[in-house]
C-alpha positions, 0 to 999 in steps of 0.5 A: 478490543484487539484490531481488526482488518477491513477490506473495501474495493472501490473501482476508477482509472490508473494513468500513467505514461500516457495510457490510462486503465480501469482498476480496481484497487483494494482499500485496507482499514485496520483499527478498532471501534473508536480508531482507525488507519487507511492504507491506500485511499484509492478512487472514492472519498466518501465510500472511504469515509463511510467505511471509516464511519464515526471512527477517528482516522488518524493517518492515510498511509499510502504503499506508494504514489501511483494515481490509482492508490492516492487520489483520494487521500487529499479528500478523505483528509479534508475530510477527517483531519487525518494525516497523509503519509509517504515515502519521500521517494514517491513524491515526483509520482505523487506530484502528478496526480496532486501537484497542489498538495503535498503529503503531511508526513514522511514514511522511512523503513523502520517507522512504526504507524500505530492505530488502535493497538495495531502496530504497523512496521514500514518496509521500504520496498523499492521497484514498482515505485521508488518509495514504495513500501510495505506495512508488517504487523507481527501481532495481526500475522499480516504484511499490507504489500501495496504493488510489490508482492500479488498472488502470483509474483511481483508488481508491474515494472514496465512503466516510468519510476519501476525497475525490474532487479529492484522489486526482486531484491525487496521482495527476497530481502524485506518480504520472503523473510517474513514467517510463511504464514504471514497473510500477504493484503495486496493492493489490487485482487485476492490475498495470498500468503508469504510461504505460497508465493516464496518457492516462485521466487526464481521462476519469476526472476527468470520470467522477468528477464 
């Protein structure tokens, strides 16, 4: 049975630097009828657990530690026994939301998370956050980019722990080298492809300065 990708949209709030915004987040499930991985446990542990159903949830992978991407992770892990994965460079951000509960394991560049025949390779893509990662599965023709790359450009870099030149380097060196037909499944909003975004790199750079 080939792995498949499911999307769940959850709603809540993103808070950083004293501001709060209403947001809709994409929660991605990768797996089959028996086993699944969740990418970004956002806002609603009940809704995510319902989407998982009676499948074994092996991992909760955090693309970065902004609160709207991790706020449901501990509750979901407690219900399912899944391992929470985060890049260590985002621990300070994680601790703003979960001061009493550390992640269970650390993501590193090149690490492969396996689930139901899917092989998600971790690409460390700092810029939106220091420990931001994307997850690439060539077999699925997909990269999960969190808030690093969206339809129309890079993720936001105007707040604490973010840096525009760094996100541009990450996108150029780690993402735009992927096959152009690779589907880009984002942390918010609609999907796109590497081929659709790659021609716009220079205009993003001009826009960002």
